[in-house]
mmCIF file of the N, C-alpha and C atoms, coordinates in Angstrom:
data_MODEL
# 
_entry.id   MODEL 
# 
loop_
_atom_site.group_PDB 
_atom_site.id 
_atom_site.type_symbol 
_atom_site.label_atom_id 
_atom_site.label_alt_id 
_atom_site.label_comp_id 
_atom_site.label_asym_id 
_atom_site.label_entity_id 
_atom_site.label_seq_id 
_atom_site.pdbx_PDB_ins_code 
_atom_site.Cartn_x 
_atom_site.Cartn_y 
_atom_site.Cartn_z 
_atom_site.occupancy 
_atom_site.B_iso_or_equiv 
_atom_site.pdbx_formal_charge 
_atom_site.auth_seq_id 
_atom_site.auth_comp_id 
_atom_site.auth_asym_id 
_atom_site.auth_atom_id 
_atom_site.pdbx_PDB_model_num 
ATOM 1   N N  . UNK A 1 1  ? -16.456 2.693   -2.141  1.00 0.00 ? 1  UNK A N  1 
ATOM 2   C CA . UNK A 1 1  ? -16.630 1.247   -2.284  1.00 0.00 ? 1  UNK A CA 1 
ATOM 3   C C  . UNK A 1 1  ? -16.293 0.560   -0.974  1.00 0.00 ? 1  UNK A C  1 
ATOM 4   N N  . UNK A 1 2  ? -17.050 -0.455  -0.659  1.00 0.00 ? 2  UNK A N  1 
ATOM 5   C CA . UNK A 1 2  ? -16.780 -1.256  0.512   1.00 0.00 ? 2  UNK A CA 1 
ATOM 6   C C  . UNK A 1 2  ? -15.559 -2.126  0.257   1.00 0.00 ? 2  UNK A C  1 
ATOM 7   N N  . UNK A 1 3  ? -14.904 -2.589  1.295   1.00 0.00 ? 3  UNK A N  1 
ATOM 8   C CA . UNK A 1 3  ? -13.695 -3.413  1.178   1.00 0.00 ? 3  UNK A CA 1 
ATOM 9   C C  . UNK A 1 3  ? -12.547 -2.640  0.535   1.00 0.00 ? 3  UNK A C  1 
ATOM 10  N N  . UNK A 1 4  ? -12.452 -1.372  0.826   1.00 0.00 ? 4  UNK A N  1 
ATOM 11  C CA . UNK A 1 4  ? -11.352 -0.558  0.308   1.00 0.00 ? 4  UNK A CA 1 
ATOM 12  C C  . UNK A 1 4  ? -10.694 0.164   1.479   1.00 0.00 ? 4  UNK A C  1 
ATOM 13  N N  . UNK A 1 5  ? -9.401  0.395   1.346   1.00 0.00 ? 5  UNK A N  1 
ATOM 14  C CA . UNK A 1 5  ? -8.652  1.121   2.367   1.00 0.00 ? 5  UNK A CA 1 
ATOM 15  C C  . UNK A 1 5  ? -8.059  2.371   1.733   1.00 0.00 ? 5  UNK A C  1 
ATOM 16  N N  . UNK A 1 6  ? -8.210  3.498   2.405   1.00 0.00 ? 6  UNK A N  1 
ATOM 17  C CA . UNK A 1 6  ? -7.571  4.729   1.961   1.00 0.00 ? 6  UNK A CA 1 
ATOM 18  C C  . UNK A 1 6  ? -6.225  4.824   2.657   1.00 0.00 ? 6  UNK A C  1 
ATOM 19  N N  . UNK A 1 7  ? -5.184  4.972   1.866   1.00 0.00 ? 7  UNK A N  1 
ATOM 20  C CA . UNK A 1 7  ? -3.822  5.041   2.395   1.00 0.00 ? 7  UNK A CA 1 
ATOM 21  C C  . UNK A 1 7  ? -3.270  6.421   2.111   1.00 0.00 ? 7  UNK A C  1 
ATOM 22  N N  . UNK A 1 8  ? -2.842  7.107   3.172   1.00 0.00 ? 8  UNK A N  1 
ATOM 23  C CA . UNK A 1 8  ? -2.272  8.443   3.039   1.00 0.00 ? 8  UNK A CA 1 
ATOM 24  C C  . UNK A 1 8  ? -0.808  8.412   3.456   1.00 0.00 ? 8  UNK A C  1 
ATOM 25  N N  . UNK A 1 9  ? 0.014   9.157   2.726   1.00 0.00 ? 9  UNK A N  1 
ATOM 26  C CA . UNK A 1 9  ? 1.430   9.287   3.090   1.00 0.00 ? 9  UNK A CA 1 
ATOM 27  C C  . UNK A 1 9  ? 1.919   10.635  2.593   1.00 0.00 ? 9  UNK A C  1 
ATOM 28  N N  . UNK A 1 10 ? 3.011   11.093  3.163   1.00 0.00 ? 10 UNK A N  1 
ATOM 29  C CA . UNK A 1 10 ? 3.568   12.380  2.735   1.00 0.00 ? 10 UNK A CA 1 
ATOM 30  C C  . UNK A 1 10 ? 5.075   12.264  2.588   1.00 0.00 ? 10 UNK A C  1 
ATOM 31  N N  . UNK A 1 11 ? 5.609   13.083  1.701   1.00 0.00 ? 11 UNK A N  1 
ATOM 32  C CA . UNK A 1 11 ? 7.053   13.163  1.497   1.00 0.00 ? 11 UNK A CA 1 
ATOM 33  C C  . UNK A 1 11 ? 7.451   14.640  1.478   1.00 0.00 ? 11 UNK A C  1 
ATOM 34  N N  . UNK A 1 12 ? 8.591   14.983  2.110   1.00 0.00 ? 12 UNK A N  1 
ATOM 35  C CA . UNK A 1 12 ? 8.996   16.383  2.193   1.00 0.00 ? 12 UNK A CA 1 
ATOM 36  C C  . UNK A 1 12 ? 9.622   16.922  0.910   1.00 0.00 ? 12 UNK A C  1 
ATOM 37  N N  . UNK A 1 13 ? 10.048  16.024  0.017   1.00 0.00 ? 13 UNK A N  1 
ATOM 38  C CA . UNK A 1 13 ? 10.674  16.425  -1.247  1.00 0.00 ? 13 UNK A CA 1 
ATOM 39  C C  . UNK A 1 13 ? 10.450  15.302  -2.260  1.00 0.00 ? 13 UNK A C  1 
ATOM 40  N N  . UNK A 1 14 ? 10.684  15.573  -3.516  1.00 0.00 ? 14 UNK A N  1 
ATOM 41  C CA . UNK A 1 14 ? 10.515  14.549  -4.555  1.00 0.00 ? 14 UNK A CA 1 
ATOM 42  C C  . UNK A 1 14 ? 11.446  13.376  -4.266  1.00 0.00 ? 14 UNK A C  1 
ATOM 43  N N  . UNK A 1 15 ? 10.886  12.184  -4.282  1.00 0.00 ? 15 UNK A N  1 
ATOM 44  C CA . UNK A 1 15 ? 11.657  11.000  -3.899  1.00 0.00 ? 15 UNK A CA 1 
ATOM 45  C C  . UNK A 1 15 ? 11.004  9.757   -4.511  1.00 0.00 ? 15 UNK A C  1 
ATOM 46  N N  . UNK A 1 16 ? 11.804  8.712   -4.690  1.00 0.00 ? 16 UNK A N  1 
ATOM 47  C CA . UNK A 1 16 ? 11.278  7.428   -5.159  1.00 0.00 ? 16 UNK A CA 1 
ATOM 48  C C  . UNK A 1 16 ? 10.556  6.751   -3.994  1.00 0.00 ? 16 UNK A C  1 
ATOM 49  N N  . UNK A 1 17 ? 9.314   6.361   -4.214  1.00 0.00 ? 17 UNK A N  1 
ATOM 50  C CA . UNK A 1 17 ? 8.490   5.737   -3.183  1.00 0.00 ? 17 UNK A CA 1 
ATOM 51  C C  . UNK A 1 17 ? 8.081   4.338   -3.622  1.00 0.00 ? 17 UNK A C  1 
ATOM 52  N N  . UNK A 1 18 ? 8.152   3.401   -2.691  1.00 0.00 ? 18 UNK A N  1 
ATOM 53  C CA . UNK A 1 18 ? 7.605   2.056   -2.866  1.00 0.00 ? 18 UNK A CA 1 
ATOM 54  C C  . UNK A 1 18 ? 6.518   1.876   -1.832  1.00 0.00 ? 18 UNK A C  1 
ATOM 55  N N  . UNK A 1 19 ? 5.350   1.478   -2.268  1.00 0.00 ? 19 UNK A N  1 
ATOM 56  C CA . UNK A 1 19 ? 4.240   1.206   -1.364  1.00 0.00 ? 19 UNK A CA 1 
ATOM 57  C C  . UNK A 1 19 ? 3.607   -0.095  -1.833  1.00 0.00 ? 19 UNK A C  1 
ATOM 58  N N  . UNK A 1 20 ? 3.740   -1.135  -1.014  1.00 0.00 ? 20 UNK A N  1 
ATOM 59  C CA . UNK A 1 20 ? 3.301   -2.469  -1.412  1.00 0.00 ? 20 UNK A CA 1 
ATOM 60  C C  . UNK A 1 20 ? 2.429   -3.084  -0.329  1.00 0.00 ? 20 UNK A C  1 
ATOM 61  N N  . UNK A 1 21 ? 1.532   -3.975  -0.754  1.00 0.00 ? 21 UNK A N  1 
ATOM 62  C CA . UNK A 1 21 ? 0.675   -4.709  0.167   1.00 0.00 ? 21 UNK A CA 1 
ATOM 63  C C  . UNK A 1 21 ? 1.157   -6.157  0.202   1.00 0.00 ? 21 UNK A C  1 
ATOM 64  N N  . UNK A 1 22 ? 1.289   -6.706  1.420   1.00 0.00 ? 22 UNK A N  1 
ATOM 65  C CA . UNK A 1 22 ? 1.730   -8.086  1.626   1.00 0.00 ? 22 UNK A CA 1 
ATOM 66  C C  . UNK A 1 22 ? 0.688   -8.856  2.426   1.00 0.00 ? 22 UNK A C  1 
ATOM 67  N N  . UNK A 1 23 ? 0.627   -10.164 2.205   1.00 0.00 ? 23 UNK A N  1 
ATOM 68  C CA . UNK A 1 23 ? -0.236  -10.996 3.037   1.00 0.00 ? 23 UNK A CA 1 
ATOM 69  C C  . UNK A 1 23 ? 0.549   -11.451 4.264   1.00 0.00 ? 23 UNK A C  1 
ATOM 70  N N  . UNK A 1 24 ? -0.091  -12.215 5.153   1.00 0.00 ? 24 UNK A N  1 
ATOM 71  C CA . UNK A 1 24 ? 0.563   -12.599 6.407   1.00 0.00 ? 24 UNK A CA 1 
ATOM 72  C C  . UNK A 1 24 ? 1.735   -13.548 6.200   1.00 0.00 ? 24 UNK A C  1 
ATOM 73  N N  . UNK A 1 25 ? 1.801   -14.217 5.059   1.00 0.00 ? 25 UNK A N  1 
ATOM 74  C CA . UNK A 1 25 ? 2.930   -15.109 4.800   1.00 0.00 ? 25 UNK A CA 1 
ATOM 75  C C  . UNK A 1 25 ? 4.117   -14.366 4.183   1.00 0.00 ? 25 UNK A C  1 
ATOM 76  N N  . UNK A 1 26 ? 3.957   -13.059 3.939   1.00 0.00 ? 26 UNK A N  1 
ATOM 77  C CA . UNK A 1 26 ? 5.054   -12.258 3.410   1.00 0.00 ? 26 UNK A CA 1 
ATOM 78  C C  . UNK A 1 26 ? 5.075   -12.132 1.897   1.00 0.00 ? 26 UNK A C  1 
ATOM 79  N N  . UNK A 1 27 ? 4.092   -12.698 1.225   1.00 0.00 ? 27 UNK A N  1 
ATOM 80  C CA . UNK A 1 27 ? 4.026   -12.581 -0.233  1.00 0.00 ? 27 UNK A CA 1 
ATOM 81  C C  . UNK A 1 27 ? 3.449   -11.228 -0.618  1.00 0.00 ? 27 UNK A C  1 
ATOM 82  N N  . UNK A 1 28 ? 4.068   -10.590 -1.616  1.00 0.00 ? 28 UNK A N  1 
ATOM 83  C CA . UNK A 1 28 ? 3.548   -9.321  -2.105  1.00 0.00 ? 28 UNK A CA 1 
ATOM 84  C C  . UNK A 1 28 ? 2.240   -9.581  -2.851  1.00 0.00 ? 28 UNK A C  1 
ATOM 85  N N  . UNK A 1 29 ? 1.216   -8.824  -2.482  1.00 0.00 ? 29 UNK A N  1 
ATOM 86  C CA . UNK A 1 29 ? -0.099  -8.967  -3.087  1.00 0.00 ? 29 UNK A CA 1 
ATOM 87  C C  . UNK A 1 29 ? -0.299  -7.914  -4.169  1.00 0.00 ? 29 UNK A C  1 
ATOM 88  N N  . UNK A 1 30 ? 0.105   -6.676  -3.889  1.00 0.00 ? 30 UNK A N  1 
ATOM 89  C CA . UNK A 1 30 ? -0.106  -5.587  -4.839  1.00 0.00 ? 30 UNK A CA 1 
ATOM 90  C C  . UNK A 1 30 ? 0.956   -4.509  -4.649  1.00 0.00 ? 30 UNK A C  1 
ATOM 91  N N  . UNK A 1 31 ? 1.434   -3.994  -5.766  1.00 0.00 ? 31 UNK A N  1 
ATOM 92  C CA . UNK A 1 31 ? 2.370   -2.861  -5.750  1.00 0.00 ? 31 UNK A CA 1 
ATOM 93  C C  . UNK A 1 31 ? 1.548   -1.626  -6.085  1.00 0.00 ? 31 UNK A C  1 
ATOM 94  N N  . UNK A 1 32 ? 1.344   -0.762  -5.100  1.00 0.00 ? 32 UNK A N  1 
ATOM 95  C CA . UNK A 1 32 ? 0.493   0.408   -5.289  1.00 0.00 ? 32 UNK A CA 1 
ATOM 96  C C  . UNK A 1 32 ? 1.266   1.604   -5.832  1.00 0.00 ? 32 UNK A C  1 
ATOM 97  N N  . UNK A 1 33 ? 2.511   1.765   -5.400  1.00 0.00 ? 33 UNK A N  1 
ATOM 98  C CA . UNK A 1 33 ? 3.357   2.865   -5.879  1.00 0.00 ? 33 UNK A CA 1 
ATOM 99  C C  . UNK A 1 33 ? 4.771   2.321   -6.037  1.00 0.00 ? 33 UNK A C  1 
ATOM 100 N N  . UNK A 1 34 ? 5.411   2.649   -7.149  1.00 0.00 ? 34 UNK A N  1 
ATOM 101 C CA . UNK A 1 34 ? 6.818   2.307   -7.369  1.00 0.00 ? 34 UNK A CA 1 
ATOM 102 C C  . UNK A 1 34 ? 7.370   3.320   -8.355  1.00 0.00 ? 34 UNK A C  1 
ATOM 103 N N  . UNK A 1 35 ? 7.724   4.488   -7.821  1.00 0.00 ? 35 UNK A N  1 
ATOM 104 C CA . UNK A 1 35 ? 8.242   5.518   -8.698  1.00 0.00 ? 35 UNK A CA 1 
ATOM 105 C C  . UNK A 1 35 ? 8.451   6.836   -7.992  1.00 0.00 ? 35 UNK A C  1 
ATOM 106 N N  . UNK A 1 36 ? 8.884   7.805   -8.755  1.00 0.00 ? 36 UNK A N  1 
ATOM 107 C CA . UNK A 1 36 ? 9.151   9.156   -8.246  1.00 0.00 ? 36 UNK A CA 1 
ATOM 108 C C  . UNK A 1 36 ? 7.834   9.833   -7.876  1.00 0.00 ? 36 UNK A C  1 
ATOM 109 N N  . UNK A 1 37 ? 7.795   10.409  -6.684  1.00 0.00 ? 37 UNK A N  1 
ATOM 110 C CA . UNK A 1 37 ? 6.614   11.099  -6.173  1.00 0.00 ? 37 UNK A CA 1 
ATOM 111 C C  . UNK A 1 37 ? 7.022   12.515  -5.785  1.00 0.00 ? 37 UNK A C  1 
ATOM 112 N N  . UNK A 1 38 ? 6.195   13.481  -6.124  1.00 0.00 ? 38 UNK A N  1 
ATOM 113 C CA . UNK A 1 38 ? 6.473   14.873  -5.785  1.00 0.00 ? 38 UNK A CA 1 
ATOM 114 C C  . UNK A 1 38 ? 6.218   15.129  -4.296  1.00 0.00 ? 38 UNK A C  1 
ATOM 115 N N  . UNK A 1 39 ? 6.816   16.181  -3.776  1.00 0.00 ? 39 UNK A N  1 
ATOM 116 C CA . UNK A 1 39 ? 6.640   16.550  -2.375  1.00 0.00 ? 39 UNK A CA 1 
ATOM 117 C C  . UNK A 1 39 ? 5.170   16.819  -2.084  1.00 0.00 ? 39 UNK A C  1 
ATOM 118 N N  . UNK A 1 40 ? 4.743   16.463  -0.876  1.00 0.00 ? 40 UNK A N  1 
ATOM 119 C CA . UNK A 1 40 ? 3.383   16.748  -0.458  1.00 0.00 ? 40 UNK A CA 1 
ATOM 120 C C  . UNK A 1 40 ? 2.693   15.545  0.141   1.00 0.00 ? 40 UNK A C  1 
ATOM 121 N N  . UNK A 1 41 ? 1.414   15.703  0.394   1.00 0.00 ? 41 UNK A N  1 
ATOM 122 C CA . UNK A 1 41 ? 0.580   14.644  0.952   1.00 0.00 ? 41 UNK A CA 1 
ATOM 123 C C  . UNK A 1 41 ? -0.108  13.922  -0.200  1.00 0.00 ? 41 UNK A C  1 
ATOM 124 N N  . UNK A 1 42 ? -0.077  12.611  -0.154  1.00 0.00 ? 42 UNK A N  1 
ATOM 125 C CA . UNK A 1 42 ? -0.666  11.785  -1.205  1.00 0.00 ? 42 UNK A CA 1 
ATOM 126 C C  . UNK A 1 42 ? -1.668  10.818  -0.592  1.00 0.00 ? 42 UNK A C  1 
ATOM 127 N N  . UNK A 1 43 ? -2.651  10.456  -1.387  1.00 0.00 ? 43 UNK A N  1 
ATOM 128 C CA . UNK A 1 43 ? -3.696  9.548   -0.925  1.00 0.00 ? 43 UNK A CA 1 
ATOM 129 C C  . UNK A 1 43 ? -4.063  8.604   -2.053  1.00 0.00 ? 43 UNK A C  1 
ATOM 130 N N  . UNK A 1 44 ? -4.263  7.334   -1.723  1.00 0.00 ? 44 UNK A N  1 
ATOM 131 C CA . UNK A 1 44 ? -4.713  6.359   -2.708  1.00 0.00 ? 44 UNK A CA 1 
ATOM 132 C C  . UNK A 1 44 ? -5.597  5.339   -2.025  1.00 0.00 ? 44 UNK A C  1 
ATOM 133 N N  . UNK A 1 45 ? -6.299  4.567   -2.829  1.00 0.00 ? 45 UNK A N  1 
ATOM 134 C CA . UNK A 1 45 ? -7.193  3.536   -2.293  1.00 0.00 ? 45 UNK A CA 1 
ATOM 135 C C  . UNK A 1 45 ? -6.743  2.169   -2.767  1.00 0.00 ? 45 UNK A C  1 
ATOM 136 N N  . UNK A 1 46 ? -6.706  1.230   -1.825  1.00 0.00 ? 46 UNK A N  1 
ATOM 137 C CA . UNK A 1 46 ? -6.492  -0.172  -2.174  1.00 0.00 ? 46 UNK A CA 1 
ATOM 138 C C  . UNK A 1 46 ? -7.856  -0.829  -2.117  1.00 0.00 ? 46 UNK A C  1 
ATOM 139 N N  . UNK A 1 47 ? -8.295  -1.369  -3.225  1.00 0.00 ? 47 UNK A N  1 
ATOM 140 C CA . UNK A 1 47 ? -9.638  -1.925  -3.360  1.00 0.00 ? 47 UNK A CA 1 
ATOM 141 C C  . UNK A 1 47 ? -9.732  -3.389  -2.947  1.00 0.00 ? 47 UNK A C  1 
ATOM 142 N N  . UNK A 1 48 ? -8.708  -3.901  -2.267  1.00 0.00 ? 48 UNK A N  1 
ATOM 143 C CA . UNK A 1 48 ? -8.731  -5.292  -1.823  1.00 0.00 ? 48 UNK A CA 1 
ATOM 144 C C  . UNK A 1 48 ? -8.478  -6.268  -2.946  1.00 0.00 ? 48 UNK A C  1 
ATOM 145 N N  . UNK A 1 49 ? -7.662  -5.840  -3.933  1.00 0.00 ? 49 UNK A N  1 
ATOM 146 C CA . UNK A 1 49 ? -7.361  -6.693  -5.085  1.00 0.00 ? 49 UNK A CA 1 
ATOM 147 C C  . UNK A 1 49 ? -5.853  -6.863  -5.236  1.00 0.00 ? 49 UNK A C  1 
ATOM 148 N N  . UNK A 1 50 ? -5.465  -7.956  -5.895  1.00 0.00 ? 50 UNK A N  1 
ATOM 149 C CA . UNK A 1 50 ? -4.047  -8.207  -6.122  1.00 0.00 ? 50 UNK A CA 1 
ATOM 150 C C  . UNK A 1 50 ? -3.584  -7.549  -7.416  1.00 0.00 ? 50 UNK A C  1 
ATOM 151 N N  . UNK A 1 51 ? -2.327  -7.809  -7.797  1.00 0.00 ? 51 UNK A N  1 
ATOM 152 C CA . UNK A 1 51 ? -1.754  -7.204  -9.007  1.00 0.00 ? 51 UNK A CA 1 
ATOM 153 C C  . UNK A 1 51 ? -2.469  -7.632  -10.286 1.00 0.00 ? 51 UNK A C  1 
ATOM 154 N N  . UNK A 1 52 ? -3.180  -8.754  -10.244 1.00 0.00 ? 52 UNK A N  1 
ATOM 155 C CA . UNK A 1 52 ? -3.906  -9.241  -11.417 1.00 0.00 ? 52 UNK A CA 1 
ATOM 156 C C  . UNK A 1 52 ? -5.382  -8.860  -11.355 1.00 0.00 ? 52 UNK A C  1 
ATOM 157 N N  . UNK A 1 53 ? -5.723  -7.938  -10.452 1.00 0.00 ? 53 UNK A N  1 
ATOM 158 C CA . UNK A 1 53 ? -7.081  -7.410  -10.289 1.00 0.00 ? 53 UNK A CA 1 
ATOM 159 C C  . UNK A 1 53 ? -8.074  -8.450  -9.766  1.00 0.00 ? 53 UNK A C  1 
ATOM 160 N N  . UNK A 1 54 ? -7.555  -9.489  -9.076  1.00 0.00 ? 54 UNK A N  1 
ATOM 161 C CA . UNK A 1 54 ? -8.416  -10.490 -8.449  1.00 0.00 ? 54 UNK A CA 1 
ATOM 162 C C  . UNK A 1 54 ? -8.698  -10.077 -7.017  1.00 0.00 ? 54 UNK A C  1 
ATOM 163 N N  . UNK A 1 55 ? -9.899  -10.360 -6.536  1.00 0.00 ? 55 UNK A N  1 
ATOM 164 C CA . UNK A 1 55 ? -10.258 -10.032 -5.159  1.00 0.00 ? 55 UNK A CA 1 
ATOM 165 C C  . UNK A 1 55 ? -9.421  -10.857 -4.195  1.00 0.00 ? 55 UNK A C  1 
ATOM 166 N N  . UNK A 1 56 ? -8.914  -10.202 -3.163  1.00 0.00 ? 56 UNK A N  1 
ATOM 167 C CA . UNK A 1 56 ? -8.149  -10.893 -2.128  1.00 0.00 ? 56 UNK A CA 1 
ATOM 168 C C  . UNK A 1 56 ? -9.094  -11.473 -1.087  1.00 0.00 ? 56 UNK A C  1 
ATOM 169 N N  . UNK A 1 57 ? -8.649  -12.522 -0.429  1.00 0.00 ? 57 UNK A N  1 
ATOM 170 C CA . UNK A 1 57 ? -9.435  -13.149 0.626   1.00 0.00 ? 57 UNK A CA 1 
ATOM 171 C C  . UNK A 1 57 ? -9.468  -12.258 1.863   1.00 0.00 ? 57 UNK A C  1 
ATOM 172 N N  . UNK A 1 58 ? -10.489 -12.432 2.667   1.00 0.00 ? 58 UNK A N  1 
ATOM 173 C CA . UNK A 1 58 ? -10.541 -11.728 3.946   1.00 0.00 ? 58 UNK A CA 1 
ATOM 174 C C  . UNK A 1 58 ? -9.335  -12.145 4.779   1.00 0.00 ? 58 UNK A C  1 
ATOM 175 N N  . UNK A 1 59 ? -8.820  -11.231 5.568   1.00 0.00 ? 59 UNK A N  1 
ATOM 176 C CA . UNK A 1 59 ? -7.683  -11.549 6.421   1.00 0.00 ? 59 UNK A CA 1 
ATOM 177 C C  . UNK A 1 59 ? -6.844  -10.335 6.725   1.00 0.00 ? 59 UNK A C  1 
ATOM 178 N N  . UNK A 1 60 ? -5.672  -10.589 7.291   1.00 0.00 ? 60 UNK A N  1 
ATOM 179 C CA . UNK A 1 60 ? -4.739  -9.533  7.689   1.00 0.00 ? 60 UNK A CA 1 
ATOM 180 C C  . UNK A 1 60 ? -3.745  -9.287  6.557   1.00 0.00 ? 60 UNK A C  1 
ATOM 181 N N  . UNK A 1 61 ? -3.510  -8.019  6.267   1.00 0.00 ? 61 UNK A N  1 
ATOM 182 C CA . UNK A 1 61 ? -2.541  -7.603  5.250   1.00 0.00 ? 61 UNK A CA 1 
ATOM 183 C C  . UNK A 1 61 ? -1.672  -6.497  5.838   1.00 0.00 ? 61 UNK A C  1 
ATOM 184 N N  . UNK A 1 62 ? -0.516  -6.305  5.260   1.00 0.00 ? 62 UNK A N  1 
ATOM 185 C CA . UNK A 1 62 ? 0.393   -5.254  5.705   1.00 0.00 ? 62 UNK A CA 1 
ATOM 186 C C  . UNK A 1 62 ? 0.726   -4.360  4.521   1.00 0.00 ? 62 UNK A C  1 
ATOM 187 N N  . UNK A 1 63 ? 0.705   -3.064  4.743   1.00 0.00 ? 63 UNK A N  1 
ATOM 188 C CA . UNK A 1 63 ? 1.139   -2.126  3.713   1.00 0.00 ? 63 UNK A CA 1 
ATOM 189 C C  . UNK A 1 63 ? 2.517   -1.632  4.141   1.00 0.00 ? 63 UNK A C  1 
ATOM 190 N N  . UNK A 1 64 ? 3.482   -1.759  3.244   1.00 0.00 ? 64 UNK A N  1 
ATOM 191 C CA . UNK A 1 64 ? 4.862   -1.361  3.536   1.00 0.00 ? 64 UNK A CA 1 
ATOM 192 C C  . UNK A 1 64 ? 5.222   -0.151  2.685   1.00 0.00 ? 64 UNK A C  1 
ATOM 193 N N  . UNK A 1 65 ? 5.718   0.874   3.352   1.00 0.00 ? 65 UNK A N  1 
ATOM 194 C CA . UNK A 1 65 ? 6.054   2.154   2.719   1.00 0.00 ? 65 UNK A CA 1 
ATOM 195 C C  . UNK A 1 65 ? 7.556   2.364   2.839   1.00 0.00 ? 65 UNK A C  1 
ATOM 196 N N  . UNK A 1 66 ? 8.189   2.732   1.743   1.00 0.00 ? 66 UNK A N  1 
ATOM 197 C CA . UNK A 1 66 ? 9.617   3.025   1.754   1.00 0.00 ? 66 UNK A CA 1 
ATOM 198 C C  . UNK A 1 66 ? 9.897   4.236   0.871   1.00 0.00 ? 66 UNK A C  1 
ATOM 199 N N  . UNK A 1 67 ? 10.616  5.212   1.438   1.00 0.00 ? 67 UNK A N  1 
ATOM 200 C CA . UNK A 1 67 ? 11.047  6.405   0.710   1.00 0.00 ? 67 UNK A CA 1 
ATOM 201 C C  . UNK A 1 67 ? 12.439  6.760   1.225   1.00 0.00 ? 67 UNK A C  1 
ATOM 202 N N  . UNK A 1 68 ? 13.416  6.714   0.348   1.00 0.00 ? 68 UNK A N  1 
ATOM 203 C CA . UNK A 1 68 ? 14.820  6.889   0.752   1.00 0.00 ? 68 UNK A CA 1 
ATOM 204 C C  . UNK A 1 68 ? 15.134  5.891   1.864   1.00 0.00 ? 68 UNK A C  1 
ATOM 205 N N  . UNK A 1 69 ? 15.657  6.375   2.981   1.00 0.00 ? 69 UNK A N  1 
ATOM 206 C CA . UNK A 1 69 ? 16.028  5.513   4.098   1.00 0.00 ? 69 UNK A CA 1 
ATOM 207 C C  . UNK A 1 69 ? 14.857  5.222   5.038   1.00 0.00 ? 69 UNK A C  1 
ATOM 208 N N  . UNK A 1 70 ? 13.752  5.936   4.875   1.00 0.00 ? 70 UNK A N  1 
ATOM 209 C CA . UNK A 1 70 ? 12.606  5.770   5.768   1.00 0.00 ? 70 UNK A CA 1 
ATOM 210 C C  . UNK A 1 70 ? 11.755  4.569   5.352   1.00 0.00 ? 70 UNK A C  1 
ATOM 211 N N  . UNK A 1 71 ? 11.364  3.759   6.340   1.00 0.00 ? 71 UNK A N  1 
ATOM 212 C CA . UNK A 1 71 ? 10.496  2.614   6.099   1.00 0.00 ? 71 UNK A CA 1 
ATOM 213 C C  . UNK A 1 71 ? 9.445   2.551   7.194   1.00 0.00 ? 71 UNK A C  1 
ATOM 214 N N  . UNK A 1 72 ? 8.259   2.141   6.831   1.00 0.00 ? 72 UNK A N  1 
ATOM 215 C CA . UNK A 1 72 ? 7.184   1.966   7.805   1.00 0.00 ? 72 UNK A CA 1 
ATOM 216 C C  . UNK A 1 72 ? 6.257   0.872   7.303   1.00 0.00 ? 72 UNK A C  1 
ATOM 217 N N  . UNK A 1 73 ? 5.534   0.260   8.237   1.00 0.00 ? 73 UNK A N  1 
ATOM 218 C CA . UNK A 1 73 ? 4.549   -0.773  7.879   1.00 0.00 ? 73 UNK A CA 1 
ATOM 219 C C  . UNK A 1 73 ? 3.332   -0.592  8.770   1.00 0.00 ? 73 UNK A C  1 
ATOM 220 N N  . UNK A 1 74 ? 2.168   -0.860  8.194   1.00 0.00 ? 74 UNK A N  1 
ATOM 221 C CA . UNK A 1 74 ? 0.900   -0.781  8.932   1.00 0.00 ? 74 UNK A CA 1 
ATOM 222 C C  . UNK A 1 74 ? 0.099   -2.043  8.653   1.00 0.00 ? 74 UNK A C  1 
ATOM 223 N N  . UNK A 1 75 ? -0.634  -2.476  9.656   1.00 0.00 ? 75 UNK A N  1 
ATOM 224 C CA . UNK A 1 75 ? -1.478  -3.654  9.520   1.00 0.00 ? 75 UNK A CA 1 
ATOM 225 C C  . UNK A 1 75 ? -2.880  -3.225  9.093   1.00 0.00 ? 75 UNK A C  1 
ATOM 226 N N  . UNK A 1 76 ? -3.479  -3.999  8.180   1.00 0.00 ? 76 UNK A N  1 
ATOM 227 C CA . UNK A 1 76 ? -4.848  -3.765  7.740   1.00 0.00 ? 76 UNK A CA 1 
ATOM 228 C C  . UNK A 1 76 ? -5.600  -5.088  7.830   1.00 0.00 ? 76 UNK A C  1 
ATOM 229 N N  . UNK A 1 77 ? -6.889  -5.010  8.079   1.00 0.00 ? 77 UNK A N  1 
ATOM 230 C CA . UNK A 1 77 ? -7.728  -6.204  8.076   1.00 0.00 ? 77 UNK A CA 1 
ATOM 231 C C  . UNK A 1 77 ? -8.766  -6.031  6.970   1.00 0.00 ? 77 UNK A C  1 
ATOM 232 N N  . UNK A 1 78 ? -8.788  -6.974  6.051   1.00 0.00 ? 78 UNK A N  1 
ATOM 233 C CA . UNK A 1 78 ? -9.758  -6.974  4.964   1.00 0.00 ? 78 UNK A CA 1 
ATOM 234 C C  . UNK A 1 78 ? -10.912 -7.884  5.357   1.00 0.00 ? 78 UNK A C  1 
ATOM 235 N N  . UNK A 1 79 ? -12.101 -7.296  5.459   1.00 0.00 ? 79 UNK A N  1 
ATOM 236 C CA . UNK A 1 79 ? -13.298 -8.054  5.834   1.00 0.00 ? 79 UNK A CA 1 
ATOM 237 C C  . UNK A 1 79 ? -14.296 -7.947  4.694   1.00 0.00 ? 79 UNK A C  1 
ATOM 238 N N  . UNK A 1 80 ? -14.798 -9.089  4.285   1.00 0.00 ? 80 UNK A N  1 
ATOM 239 C CA . UNK A 1 80 ? -15.782 -9.089  3.190   1.00 0.00 ? 80 UNK A CA 1 
ATOM 240 C C  . UNK A 1 80 ? -17.148 -9.386  3.729   1.00 0.00 ? 80 UNK A C  1 
# 
C-alpha cells in the first residue's frame, strides 16, 4: 500500500517494547507496539493512520522505540 512505512527493529532477548508514532508537535498519533516481544528481528507497517484508524495529514512524524533502557527515534515523512 502507498503511504505506508515498514518499521524494523530487533531485540536480543524477550523484553517489553514501546513503539509509538508522534507528530511534530509531540502528540502521540499511534501506538504500534506496547507489550512483551520475543527475541529476534521484527517488522511492522504503519499505514499512515492514527489510533482511531483515521488517515493522518501529510507531514513529518517521528517513530520512538523503547526497550528496557534503550531508546531511539527516527524521522519519517508522510506524503500523500
